[in-house]
C-alpha positions as CSV (number, residue, x, y, z in Angstrom):
1,X,11.0,-68.7,-49.4
2,X,13.8,-67.8,-51.8
3,X,12.2,-64.3,-52.3
4,X,9.4,-62.1,-51.2
5,X,6.2,-62.8,-53.1
6,X,4.6,-59.7,-54.4
7,X,1.3,-60.5,-56.1
8,X,-2.3,-60.0,-57.0
9,X,-5.4,-62.1,-57.5
10,X,-6.1,-62.3,-61.2
11,X,-9.4,-63.2,-62.9
12,X,-9.1,-63.7,-66.6
13,X,-12.7,-64.9,-66.3
14,X,-14.0,-61.5,-65.3
15,X,-12.3,-59.4,-67.9
16,X,-14.6,-57.4,-70.3
17,X,-12.1,-58.0,-73.2
18,X,-8.9,-60.0,-73.7
19,X,-6.0,-58.1,-72.2
20,X,-3.9,-60.8,-70.7
21,X,-0.7,-59.8,-72.5
22,X,-1.1,-56.2,-71.4
23,X,-1.7,-57.2,-67.8
24,X,1.4,-59.3,-67.8
25,X,3.5,-56.4,-69.1
26,X,2.0,-54.1,-66.4
27,X,2.7,-56.7,-63.7
28,X,6.3,-57.0,-64.8
29,X,6.7,-53.3,-64.7
30,X,5.3,-53.3,-61.1
31,X,7.6,-56.1,-60.0
32,X,4.6,-58.4,-59.5
33,X,6.1,-61.9,-59.3
34,X,3.1,-64.0,-58.2
35,X,-0.6,-64.3,-59.1
36,X,-3.4,-66.2,-57.4
37,X,-6.0,-67.7,-59.7
38,X,-9.0,-70.0,-59.9
39,X,-10.3,-69.9,-56.3
40,X,-13.7,-68.5,-57.0
41,X,-14.6,-69.7,-60.5
42,X,-16.1,-73.2,-60.1
43,X,-19.0,-72.4,-62.4
44,X,-16.5,-71.5,-65.2
45,X,-14.3,-74.5,-64.6
46,X,-17.3,-76.9,-64.5
47,X,-20.2,-75.1,-66.4
48,X,-22.4,-78.3,-66.2
49,X,-22.2,-81.3,-64.1
50,X,-19.2,-83.4,-65.1
51,X,-18.3,-81.0,-68.0
52,X,-14.9,-79.3,-67.3
53,X,-13.3,-76.3,-69.0
54,X,-10.0,-75.1,-67.6
55,X,-9.1,-72.9,-70.6
56,X,-8.9,-69.7,-68.5
57,X,-6.6,-71.4,-66.0
58,X,-4.4,-72.9,-68.7
59,X,-4.0,-69.6,-70.7
60,X,-3.1,-67.7,-67.5
61,X,-0.6,-70.3,-66.5
62,X,0.9,-70.3,-70.0
63,X,1.3,-66.5,-70.0
64,X,2.7,-66.4,-66.4
65,X,5.1,-69.2,-67.1
66,X,6.5,-67.4,-70.1
67,X,6.8,-64.2,-68.1
68,X,8.5,-65.8,-65.2
69,X,5.6,-65.0,-62.8
70,X,4.7,-67.7,-60.2
71,X,1.2,-69.0,-59.8
72,X,-0.8,-70.0,-56.7
73,X,-3.8,-72.2,-57.5
74,X,-6.9,-71.8,-55.4
75,X,-9.4,-74.7,-55.1
76,X,-12.7,-73.2,-56.3
77,X,-15.0,-74.7,-53.7
78,X,-16.2,-71.7,-51.7
79,X,-18.8,-70.6,-54.3
80,X,-21.0,-73.3,-55.7
81,X,-22.4,-73.5,-59.3
82,X,-26.1,-73.1,-60.0
83,X,-26.5,-76.6,-61.5
84,X,-25.5,-78.2,-58.2
85,X,-28.2,-76.3,-56.3
86,X,-30.8,-77.0,-59.0
87,X,-30.2,-80.7,-58.7
88,X,-29.5,-80.9,-55.0
89,X,-31.1,-78.0,-53.2
90,X,-30.2,-79.4,-49.8
91,X,-26.5,-78.6,-50.3
92,X,-27.5,-75.1,-49.2
93,X,-26.8,-74.7,-45.4
94,X,-29.7,-74.7,-43.0
95,X,-28.9,-72.1,-40.4
96,X,-30.7,-70.3,-37.5
97,X,-32.5,-68.4,-40.2
98,X,-33.7,-71.5,-42.1
99,X,-32.6,-72.8,-45.5
100,X,-30.4,-70.5,-47.6
101,X,-31.3,-69.1,-51.0
102,X,-28.8,-69.3,-53.8
103,X,-26.8,-66.2,-54.7
104,X,-24.1,-65.3,-52.3
105,X,-20.9,-67.3,-51.9
106,X,-20.2,-69.5,-48.9
107,X,-23.9,-70.6,-48.4
108,X,-23.4,-74.4,-48.6
109,X,-23.2,-77.1,-45.9
110,X,-19.5,-78.0,-45.9
111,X,-20.4,-81.4,-44.3
112,X,-23.0,-82.4,-47.0
113,X,-21.9,-85.6,-48.8
114,X,-23.2,-84.4,-52.2
115,X,-21.3,-81.1,-51.9
116,X,-18.2,-83.0,-50.8
117,X,-18.5,-85.4,-53.7
118,X,-18.5,-82.6,-56.3
119,X,-15.9,-80.6,-54.5
120,X,-13.5,-83.6,-54.5
121,X,-14.1,-84.1,-58.2
122,X,-13.4,-80.5,-59.2
123,X,-10.3,-80.4,-57.0
124,X,-8.9,-83.5,-58.6
125,X,-9.6,-82.3,-62.1
126,X,-8.0,-78.9,-61.3
127,X,-4.9,-80.6,-59.8
128,X,-4.5,-82.8,-62.9
129,X,-4.3,-79.6,-65.0
130,X,-2.0,-77.6,-62.7
131,X,0.1,-79.5,-60.2
132,X,2.7,-80.5,-62.8
133,X,3.2,-77.0,-64.1
134,X,6.6,-75.3,-63.5
135,X,5.0,-71.9,-62.7
136,X,2.8,-73.3,-59.9
137,X,4.5,-72.8,-56.6
138,X,1.6,-73.7,-54.3
139,X,-2.1,-74.2,-53.6
140,X,-4.6,-72.3,-51.5
141,X,-7.3,-74.6,-50.3
142,X,-10.8,-73.0,-50.4
143,X,-11.1,-69.4,-49.3
144,X,-11.7,-67.7,-45.9
145,X,-13.5,-70.9,-44.9
146,X,-16.0,-70.9,-42.0
147,X,-18.9,-73.1,-41.1
148,X,-21.4,-70.6,-42.5
149,X,-23.9,-71.3,-39.7
150,X,-24.7,-74.8,-40.9
151,X,-27.0,-76.4,-38.5
152,X,-29.2,-78.7,-40.5
153,X,-30.5,-82.1,-39.5
154,X,-27.3,-83.9,-40.7
155,X,-25.1,-81.6,-38.8
156,X,-27.1,-82.0,-35.6
157,X,-27.0,-85.7,-35.9
158,X,-23.3,-85.6,-36.1
159,X,-23.3,-83.3,-33.0
160,X,-25.3,-85.8,-31.0
161,X,-22.7,-88.5,-31.9
162,X,-20.0,-86.1,-30.9
163,X,-21.6,-85.5,-27.5
164,X,-22.2,-89.2,-26.9
165,X,-18.5,-89.8,-27.5
166,X,-17.5,-86.9,-25.2
167,X,-19.7,-88.0,-22.3
168,X,-19.2,-91.7,-22.9
169,X,-23.0,-92.2,-23.6
170,X,-23.7,-90.9,-20.1
171,X,-26.7,-88.6,-20.3
172,X,-26.7,-87.9,-16.6
173,X,-23.1,-86.5,-17.0
174,X,-24.2,-84.3,-19.9
175,X,-27.2,-82.9,-18.0
176,X,-25.1,-82.2,-14.9
177,X,-22.2,-80.6,-16.7
178,X,-24.3,-78.4,-18.9
179,X,-26.9,-77.6,-16.2
180,X,-29.8,-78.8,-18.4
181,X,-32.2,-79.3,-15.5
182,X,-32.7,-75.6,-15.6
183,X,-36.1,-74.6,-17.2
184,X,-36.8,-78.3,-17.8
185,X,-34.2,-78.5,-20.5
186,X,-33.1,-81.9,-19.2
187,X,-32.6,-84.6,-21.9
188,X,-33.6,-88.1,-20.8
189,X,-33.1,-90.0,-24.0
190,X,-30.7,-89.3,-26.9
191,X,-33.5,-89.7,-29.4
192,X,-35.3,-86.8,-27.6
193,X,-32.4,-84.4,-28.3
194,X,-34.0,-81.0,-29.4
195,X,-33.0,-78.8,-32.2
196,X,-29.9,-77.0,-30.8
197,X,-30.8,-73.8,-32.7
198,X,-33.4,-73.0,-30.1
199,X,-31.3,-73.6,-27.0
200,X,-31.1,-71.0,-24.2
201,X,-28.3,-72.9,-22.5
202,X,-24.9,-71.3,-22.9
203,X,-23.0,-74.5,-22.3
204,X,-24.9,-76.4,-24.9
205,X,-24.9,-73.5,-27.4
206,X,-21.1,-72.9,-26.9
207,X,-20.4,-76.6,-27.4
208,X,-22.3,-76.7,-30.6
209,X,-20.3,-73.7,-31.9
210,X,-17.1,-75.5,-30.9
211,X,-18.4,-78.6,-32.9
212,X,-19.2,-76.4,-35.9
213,X,-15.6,-75.0,-35.8
214,X,-14.4,-78.6,-35.8
215,X,-16.1,-79.1,-39.1
216,X,-14.0,-76.3,-40.7
217,X,-10.8,-78.1,-39.4
218,X,-12.0,-81.4,-40.8
219,X,-13.0,-79.9,-44.2
220,X,-9.8,-78.1,-44.8
221,X,-7.8,-81.1,-43.6
222,X,-9.7,-83.2,-46.1
223,X,-9.0,-80.8,-48.9
224,X,-5.3,-80.7,-48.0
225,X,-5.2,-84.5,-48.1
226,X,-6.5,-84.5,-51.7
227,X,-4.0,-81.8,-52.8
228,X,-1.2,-83.7,-51.1
229,X,-1.8,-86.6,-53.5
230,X,-0.8,-84.4,-56.5
231,X,1.5,-81.6,-55.3
232,X,5.3,-81.7,-55.7
233,X,7.5,-81.5,-52.6
234,X,8.5,-78.0,-53.6
235,X,4.8,-76.8,-53.7
236,X,3.2,-75.5,-50.5
237,X,-0.4,-75.7,-49.2
238,X,-1.9,-72.6,-47.6
239,X,-5.2,-71.1,-46.7
240,X,-6.2,-67.5,-46.3
241,X,-7.4,-67.4,-42.6
242,X,-9.3,-64.2,-41.8
243,X,-10.5,-62.5,-38.7
244,X,-13.7,-61.2,-37.0
245,X,-15.1,-58.6,-39.4
246,X,-16.2,-55.2,-38.1
247,X,-16.0,-53.5,-41.5
248,X,-12.3,-54.6,-41.4
249,X,-10.1,-57.3,-39.9
250,X,-10.6,-56.8,-36.2
251,X,-10.1,-59.8,-33.8
252,X,-10.0,-63.5,-33.2
253,X,-12.1,-65.3,-35.8
254,X,-15.3,-66.7,-34.0
255,X,-16.0,-69.4,-36.6
256,X,-12.6,-71.0,-37.0
257,X,-10.0,-72.2,-34.6
258,X,-7.0,-70.9,-36.4
259,X,-4.4,-72.8,-34.3
260,X,-6.0,-76.2,-34.9
261,X,-6.9,-75.5,-38.5
262,X,-3.4,-74.5,-39.5
263,X,-2.0,-77.9,-38.7
264,X,-3.0,-79.2,-42.2
265,X,-1.1,-76.3,-43.9
266,X,2.6,-76.3,-44.8
267,X,2.6,-72.5,-44.5
268,X,0.0,-70.3,-42.8
269,X,-1.7,-67.7,-44.8
270,X,-4.0,-64.8,-44.0
271,X,-6.2,-62.0,-45.4
272,X,-5.8,-58.7,-43.6
273,X,-8.0,-55.7,-44.4
274,X,-7.8,-52.4,-42.6
275,X,-8.8,-48.7,-42.7
276,X,-6.5,-46.3,-44.5
277,X,-6.3,-42.5,-44.9
278,X,-6.3,-40.8,-41.5
279,X,-7.5,-44.0,-39.8
280,X,-4.4,-46.0,-40.8
281,X,-2.7,-47.1,-37.6
282,X,-1.0,-50.4,-38.6
283,X,-2.6,-52.1,-35.6
284,X,-4.6,-54.5,-37.8
285,X,-1.6,-55.4,-39.9
286,X,0.4,-56.1,-36.8
287,X,-2.4,-58.0,-35.0
288,X,-3.2,-60.2,-38.0
289,X,0.5,-60.8,-38.7
290,X,1.4,-61.6,-35.2
291,X,-1.4,-64.1,-34.8
292,X,-0.8,-65.8,-38.2
293,X,3.0,-66.1,-37.5
294,X,2.2,-67.6,-34.1
295,X,0.1,-70.4,-35.5
296,X,3.2,-72.4,-36.7
297,X,6.0,-70.2,-35.3
298,X,7.1,-69.5,-38.8
299,X,6.9,-66.9,-41.6
300,X,3.5,-66.7,-43.3
301,X,1.8,-65.4,-46.4
302,X,-0.4,-62.4,-46.8
303,X,-2.7,-63.8,-49.5
304,X,-5.1,-60.8,-49.6
305,X,-4.9,-57.2,-48.6
306,X,-6.4,-54.1,-50.1
307,X,-4.8,-52.0,-52.8
308,X,-7.5,-49.3,-53.1
309,X,-10.4,-51.3,-51.6
310,X,-13.7,-49.4,-51.4
311,X,-13.5,-45.6,-51.9
312,X,-13.0,-44.8,-48.2
313,X,-9.8,-46.8,-48.3
314,X,-8.1,-45.2,-51.4
315,X,-4.6,-44.7,-49.8
316,X,-2.9,-41.5,-49.3
317,X,0.5,-41.0,-50.9
318,X,3.0,-43.3,-49.2
319,X,0.5,-45.5,-47.4
320,X,0.5,-48.5,-49.8
321,X,4.3,-48.7,-49.4
322,X,4.1,-48.2,-45.6
323,X,1.5,-51.0,-45.4
324,X,3.6,-53.4,-47.6
325,X,6.6,-53.0,-45.4
326,X,4.5,-53.3,-42.2
327,X,3.4,-56.8,-43.3
328,X,7.1,-57.7,-43.9
329,X,8.0,-56.3,-40.5
330,X,5.6,-58.8,-38.8
331,X,7.3,-61.7,-40.6
332,X,5.2,-62.0,-43.8
333,X,6.9,-63.4,-46.8
334,X,4.4,-62.0,-49.2
335,X,2.0,-59.1,-49.9
336,X,-0.7,-59.9,-52.4
337,X,-3.5,-57.6,-53.3
338,X,-7.1,-58.4,-53.8
339,X,-7.2,-57.8,-56.6
340,X,-5.4,-56.8,-59.9
341,X,-8.2,-55.0,-61.5
342,X,-11.6,-53.6,-60.5
343,X,-14.4,-55.7,-61.8
344,X,-17.3,-54.2,-63.8
345,X,-20.3,-56.1,-62.4
346,X,-21.9,-57.7,-59.4
347,X,-21.4,-57.6,-55.7
348,X,-17.8,-56.2,-55.4
349,X,-17.9,-53.8,-58.3
350,X,-16.6,-51.0,-56.0
351,X,-14.1,-53.0,-54.1
352,X,-11.3,-51.7,-56.3
353,X,-8.1,-53.5,-57.2
354,X,-4.6,-52.2,-58.0
355,X,-6.0,-51.0,-61.3
356,X,-9.2,-49.0,-61.5
357,X,-12.1,-49.8,-63.9
358,X,-10.3,-48.2,-66.8
359,X,-7.2,-50.5,-66.5
360,X,-4.9,-47.5,-66.7
361,X,-1.9,-46.6,-64.5
362,X,-2.9,-44.6,-61.4
363,X,-1.3,-43.3,-58.2
364,X,-1.8,-46.6,-56.4
365,X,-0.3,-48.7,-59.3
366,X,2.7,-46.4,-59.5
367,X,3.4,-46.7,-55.8
368,X,3.1,-50.5,-56.2
369,X,5.8,-50.2,-58.9
370,X,8.0,-48.5,-56.4
371,X,7.5,-51.3,-53.9
372,X,8.1,-54.1,-56.4
373,X,11.3,-52.6,-57.7
374,X,12.6,-51.9,-54.2
375,X,12.0,-55.5,-53.3
376,X,14.0,-56.6,-56.3
377,X,16.9,-54.7,-54.8
378,X,16.6,-55.4,-51.1
379,X,14.2,-58.4,-50.9
380,X,16.9,-60.8,-49.9
381,X,17.5,-58.7,-46.8
382,X,13.8,-58.9,-45.8
383,X,12.6,-62.4,-46.7
384,X,12.3,-65.1,-43.9
385,X,12.6,-62.5,-41.1
386,X,12.7,-64.4,-37.7
387,X,11.2,-62.8,-34.6
388,X,11.9,-63.7,-31.0
389,X,9.5,-62.0,-28.6
390,X,9.4,-62.1,-24.8
391,X,5.7,-61.2,-24.5
392,X,2.7,-63.3,-25.6
393,X,-1.1,-62.7,-25.5
394,X,-3.2,-65.8,-24.8
395,X,-6.4,-66.0,-26.8
396,X,-9.2,-68.6,-26.8
397,X,-12.0,-69.4,-29.2
398,X,-13.8,-71.1,-26.2
399,X,-13.7,-67.9,-24.2
400,X,-14.8,-65.8,-27.2
401,X,-17.9,-68.1,-27.7
402,X,-18.8,-68.1,-24.0
403,X,-18.7,-64.3,-23.8
404,X,-20.9,-64.2,-26.9
405,X,-23.5,-65.9,-24.7
406,X,-22.6,-63.9,-21.6
407,X,-21.4,-60.5,-22.9
408,X,-19.9,-57.9,-20.6
409,X,-22.4,-55.2,-20.0
410,X,-20.8,-51.8,-20.4
411,X,-22.8,-49.7,-17.9
412,X,-25.6,-50.5,-15.5
413,X,-29.0,-50.1,-17.3
414,X,-27.3,-49.8,-20.7
415,X,-28.0,-52.4,-23.3
416,X,-24.5,-51.9,-24.8
417,X,-22.1,-54.8,-24.3
418,X,-18.5,-55.3,-25.1
419,X,-17.3,-58.6,-26.4
420,X,-14.2,-60.8,-26.1
421,X,-12.4,-59.2,-29.0
422,X,-12.9,-55.7,-27.5
423,X,-10.8,-56.8,-24.5
424,X,-8.3,-58.6,-26.7
425,X,-7.7,-55.5,-28.8
426,X,-7.6,-53.3,-25.7
427,X,-4.6,-55.1,-24.4
428,X,-3.0,-55.8,-27.8
429,X,-3.3,-52.3,-29.1
430,X,-1.8,-50.8,-26.0
431,X,1.2,-53.1,-26.2
432,X,1.5,-52.2,-29.9
433,X,1.5,-48.5,-29.3
434,X,4.1,-49.0,-26.6
435,X,6.3,-50.8,-29.2
436,X,6.2,-54.0,-27.2
437,X,6.1,-56.8,-29.9
438,X,4.3,-59.9,-29.0
439,X,3.3,-63.4,-30.1
440,X,0.0,-65.2,-29.5
441,X,-0.5,-68.3,-27.5
442,X,-3.5,-70.6,-27.6
443,X,-5.0,-73.0,-25.0
444,X,-3.2,-76.0,-26.6
445,X,0.2,-74.1,-26.9
446,X,3.0,-76.0,-25.3
447,X,5.6,-73.3,-25.3
448,X,4.5,-71.0,-22.5
449,X,8.0,-71.2,-21.0
450,X,9.4,-69.5,-24.1
451,X,8.0,-66.2,-22.8
452,X,8.8,-63.9,-19.9
453,X,5.4,-62.3,-19.8
454,X,2.0,-63.6,-20.8
455,X,-1.1,-61.3,-21.0
456,X,-4.5,-63.1,-20.6
457,X,-7.5,-61.0,-21.7
458,X,-10.9,-62.2,-20.5
459,X,-10.2,-65.9,-20.4
460,X,-13.8,-66.5,-19.3
461,X,-13.9,-70.2,-20.2
462,X,-10.8,-72.3,-19.5
463,X,-10.1,-75.9,-18.5
464,X,-8.5,-76.4,-15.1
465,X,-5.3,-77.7,-16.7
466,X,-4.8,-74.4,-18.5
467,X,-5.2,-72.5,-15.3
468,X,-2.7,-74.8,-13.6
469,X,-0.2,-74.1,-16.3
470,X,-0.6,-70.4,-15.9
471,X,-0.2,-70.8,-12.2
472,X,3.0,-72.8,-12.8
473,X,4.3,-70.2,-15.2
474,X,4.2,-67.6,-12.5
475,X,5.7,-69.8,-9.8
476,X,8.6,-70.6,-12.2
477,X,9.5,-67.0,-12.7
478,X,7.1,-65.6,-15.3
479,X,5.0,-62.5,-15.2
480,X,1.3,-63.0,-15.8
481,X,-1.2,-60.1,-16.5
482,X,-4.9,-61.1,-16.4
483,X,-8.0,-59.1,-16.9
484,X,-11.5,-59.3,-15.5
485,X,-13.6,-62.3,-16.5
486,X,-10.6,-64.7,-16.4
487,X,-11.0,-68.3,-15.2
488,X,-14.6,-67.8,-14.1
489,X,-15.9,-71.0,-15.8
490,X,-14.6,-74.3,-17.1
491,X,-14.3,-75.3,-20.7
492,X,-18.0,-76.2,-20.6
493,X,-19.0,-72.7,-19.4
494,X,-19.9,-74.1,-16.0
495,X,-19.1,-71.5,-13.3
496,X,-16.8,-72.7,-10.6
497,X,-18.3,-73.3,-7.1
498,X,-15.0,-72.4,-5.5
499,X,-14.0,-68.9,-4.4
500,X,-12.9,-66.8,-7.4
501,X,-10.4,-66.7,-9.1
502,X,-10.6,-70.4,-8.5
503,X,-7.2,-72.2,-9.3
504,X,-5.4,-68.8,-9.6
505,X,-6.4,-67.5,-6.2
506,X,-3.2,-68.1,-4.4
507,X,-1.1,-67.1,-7.4
508,X,-3.0,-63.8,-7.8
509,X,-3.2,-63.0,-4.1
510,X,-6.9,-61.8,-4.1
511,X,-10.4,-63.1,-4.0
512,X,-13.8,-61.7,-5.0
513,X,-17.4,-62.7,-4.8
514,X,-19.2,-59.7,-6.2
515,X,-19.0,-57.6,-9.3
516,X,-21.0,-54.7,-10.7
517,X,-21.0,-52.0,-13.4
518,X,-19.1,-48.7,-13.0
519,X,-21.2,-45.6,-12.5
520,X,-19.4,-42.4,-11.6
521,X,-16.5,-44.5,-10.4
522,X,-12.9,-43.3,-10.7
523,X,-9.6,-44.9,-9.9
524,X,-7.2,-43.9,-7.2
525,X,-3.8,-45.1,-6.2
526,X,-0.2,-45.6,-7.5
527,X,-1.1,-46.0,-11.2
528,X,-4.0,-43.6,-11.3
529,X,-3.7,-40.0,-12.5
530,X,-3.3,-37.5,-9.7
531,X,-6.1,-35.3,-11.1
532,X,-8.6,-38.1,-10.7
533,X,-9.3,-38.3,-14.4
534,X,-8.9,-42.1,-14.7
535,X,-12.1,-44.1,-14.4
536,X,-13.4,-47.6,-14.3
537,X,-15.0,-47.7,-17.7
538,X,-16.4,-51.2,-18.1
539,X,-17.2,-53.9,-15.5
540,X,-16.0,-54.0,-11.9
541,X,-14.7,-57.0,-10.0
542,X,-14.7,-56.0,-6.3
543,X,-11.3,-57.4,-5.4
544,X,-10.3,-58.3,-1.8
545,X,-6.5,-58.5,-1.5
546,X,-5.1,-61.6,0.2
547,X,-1.5,-60.6,0.1
548,X,-1.5,-58.7,-3.2
549,X,-0.3,-55.2,-3.5
550,X,-3.1,-52.7,-4.5
551,X,-2.0,-50.6,-7.5
552,X,-5.4,-49.0,-7.8
553,X,-8.7,-49.0,-6.0
554,X,-12.1,-47.7,-6.8
555,X,-12.7,-44.0,-6.2
556,X,-16.3,-44.2,-5.1
557,X,-17.9,-43.6,-1.7
558,X,-19.2,-47.2,-1.5
559,X,-16.7,-49.2,-3.5
560,X,-13.4,-47.5,-2.3
561,X,-12.7,-50.4,0.1
562,X,-12.1,-52.7,-2.9
563,X,-9.1,-53.1,-5.2
564,X,-9.3,-52.6,-8.9
565,X,-5.7,-53.5,-10.0
566,X,-3.4,-55.8,-8.0
567,X,0.1,-57.1,-8.1
568,X,1.3,-60.2,-6.3
569,X,4.6,-61.9,-6.0
570,X,4.2,-65.7,-6.0
571,X,7.4,-67.7,-5.6
572,X,9.7,-66.6,-8.4
573,X,7.2,-64.7,-10.5
574,X,4.6,-61.9,-10.5
575,X,0.9,-61.9,-11.2
576,X,-1.1,-58.8,-12.1
577,X,-4.8,-58.5,-12.3
578,X,-7.0,-55.7,-13.8
579,X,-10.5,-56.0,-12.4
580,X,-12.1,-53.5,-14.8
581,X,-11.6,-52.0,-18.2
582,X,-9.7,-48.8,-17.9
583,X,-8.3,-46.1,-20.2
584,X,-5.2,-46.8,-22.2
585,X,-3.1,-44.7,-19.8
586,X,-3.8,-46.9,-16.8
587,X,-3.2,-50.1,-18.8
588,X,0.1,-48.7,-20.1
589,X,1.3,-48.1,-16.5
590,X,0.4,-51.7,-15.6
591,X,2.3,-53.0,-18.5
592,X,5.3,-50.8,-17.7
593,X,5.4,-52.1,-14.1
594,X,5.0,-55.7,-15.3
595,X,7.8,-55.3,-17.9
596,X,10.0,-53.9,-15.2
597,X,9.3,-56.9,-12.9
598,X,10.0,-59.2,-15.9
599,X,13.3,-57.5,-16.7
600,X,12.3,-56.8,-20.3
601,X,14.1,-53.8,-21.6
602,X,12.3,-51.7,-24.2
603,X,14.5,-50.6,-27.0
604,X,12.9,-47.2,-27.3
605,X,10.7,-44.8,-25.3
606,X,9.0,-43.8,-28.6
607,X,5.4,-44.8,-29.1
608,X,2.6,-44.5,-31.6
609,X,2.5,-43.0,-34.2
610,X,6.1,-44.1,-34.5
611,X,6.0,-47.9,-34.5
612,X,9.2,-50.0,-34.4
613,X,9.4,-53.7,-35.3
614,X,12.4,-56.0,-35.9
615,X,13.5,-59.4,-37.0
616,X,16.7,-61.3,-37.9
617,X,17.2,-62.0,-41.7
618,X,18.8,-64.9,-43.5
619,X,22.1,-63.1,-43.3
620,X,21.9,-63.3,-39.5
621,X,21.5,-59.5,-39.2
622,X,18.9,-57.7,-37.2
623,X,16.6,-55.5,-39.3
624,X,14.7,-52.7,-37.6
625,X,11.7,-50.9,-39.1
626,X,10.8,-47.4,-38.1
627,X,7.2,-46.9,-39.3
628,X,5.4,-43.6,-39.2
629,X,1.6,-43.9,-39.0
630,X,0.8,-40.2,-39.3
631,X,0.7,-37.3,-41.7
632,X,3.4,-35.5,-39.9
633,X,7.2,-36.1,-39.9
634,X,8.6,-37.8,-36.8
635,X,11.7,-35.9,-36.0
636,X,14.7,-36.7,-33.8
637,X,14.1,-40.4,-33.5
638,X,17.2,-42.1,-32.1
639,X,18.6,-45.1,-34.0
640,X,18.5,-48.1,-31.6
641,X,21.5,-49.8,-33.2
642,X,24.0,-48.7,-35.9
643,X,23.8,-50.1,-39.4
644,X,22.9,-49.4,-43.0
645,X,19.6,-47.8,-44.2
646,X,18.4,-50.4,-46.7
647,X,16.4,-47.9,-48.6
648,X,19.1,-45.3,-49.1
649,X,22.3,-47.1,-48.4
650,X,23.3,-44.5,-45.8
651,X,25.2,-45.6,-42.7
652,X,23.6,-44.7,-39.3
653,X,25.3,-44.7,-35.9
654,X,23.6,-45.9,-32.7
655,X,21.9,-43.0,-31.1
656,X,21.9,-40.9,-34.3
657,X,18.8,-38.9,-34.7
658,X,16.7,-39.6,-37.9
659,X,13.6,-38.2,-39.4
660,X,10.8,-40.5,-40.6
661,X,8.7,-38.9,-43.2
662,X,4.9,-38.6,-43.1
663,X,3.3,-42.0,-43.9
664,X,6.9,-43.2,-44.4
665,X,9.5,-45.5,-43.0
666,X,13.2,-46.2,-42.4
667,X,14.8,-49.7,-42.4
668,X,18.1,-50.1,-40.6
669,X,20.1,-53.4,-41.0
670,X,22.7,-53.9,-38.3
């Protein structure tokens, strides 16, 4: 990128009156240099089958081109028009709840040939009107695409073909690997294959979800191939990948394999939404940014984030600016708000944009003006920041899906369960609060050797080859930190019949054959609190050391002979295992010990709410961000390396103490 993109989604189609010229002037005042358009307006672009009207798209491009504002065109395929459903009702996805009813977005079967026919046609027509325009810098294919639960007859027929290919038409092999003899689920003829929606078999169910994720990969790759026929070499293709949603962006997306899907993109993109006000921690910004950056090992685009969002997210003074710089600190080359203005009807009426319903300047807009104008001055020092991290977290869609079938019960007799992303965020958030920056790895990643330390949360389902690579990583000198539920089954969710932890047993230096739930069970040992306040909070693997050092054992009259946390030296490296979910304090001590073994030097002893992130800019200089996620000033913060404060121009010496204002930041360029 030549500059940071600062932008908004803009919908001329939604406006209650014509105010395009006024909006352009307000955008220019705010330093907005990019808009996203068209991605959700299929019914406006094609009001009747084969009748096209791109007048809104044309007039917005005309206005933006004259104003010097760049445009990203979104293909409008994620919300289908009424005429399509009226003529072809079976384009609506059939899910576990039956056939969908028209109304919401993202309710179609993305594999249906009728839907694909009309999607291709509208994409091509849109490209003919936009690809040649000077103002158009890139294309966003579809929008937060997932498989939408599609499981109709045509999808299941494709799944059977997929299984026949995977098992080379050998039904006996399928039945054996998936354990389908259980409860007479055995399939003795391919034509007898039952509706997968009713399965109780975790292996078959998880495989179907993997297949459904593959449909997303194929669909977006197909769209990218169409766009590639029209786009110029200087125009990019992106997609706004999103995350598991728990009222905000939380964890690994269950319905899309980001790593595989990103292959068809020239630049990865993401949507990151997060709590604000007193619940703003920056963790979601960092998590989403680190994951998206890791997909291609390059800078990425934040295509959507909130300005005001719904009323509970109206930002405090300074928070919008802090959030914007936090995205850049993770390696983003853009911050784009959803959306410019608050709409006056329908489902997202109260998901507010940069402007409120009255279109007037407000506190959030004025803060956006400050951000945009600062980026005009210092953006060339922040664009294309490159990050080199020594720590990575390995995540897996297959493990996530398997643990959806076999969730981790929190307490004996309690119906509450924790899921895969709870464990992922447990380890990631602790590293984040310690100011240990990290990348993400995926099962197919080939660059494990680039890292000194790899953290593996709850890798429940994993192919033997991946476990062998982790074993080799340790033997070659790396430090591995695994948690409970790692390496228990293969990629088909079949539990190993060998002594656990299977392939990693020698490397980890322990074994176990029993596990339970913690009830009144504390932790004792080197890394446990002396006052006995640390507890085993979720799950308990009863670890039996086979050469490993015991860092903590269970403080319970019956379980005290078992280890809870172990450390083992294996050839040149070290392997740590955490057999239960603990409090953040214990996990932090494990990471500190592991970092020490690895030889990774932390730049600061400071921790949350003072977050530090860094990268190297196009000038070859290291830029350090000091981000304060609290309503109190952070005083006497030592500067890690001397340089110039990009926001004030002041020179700072190494070790000099600075104050970071409430919900504020400092940026020091070496």
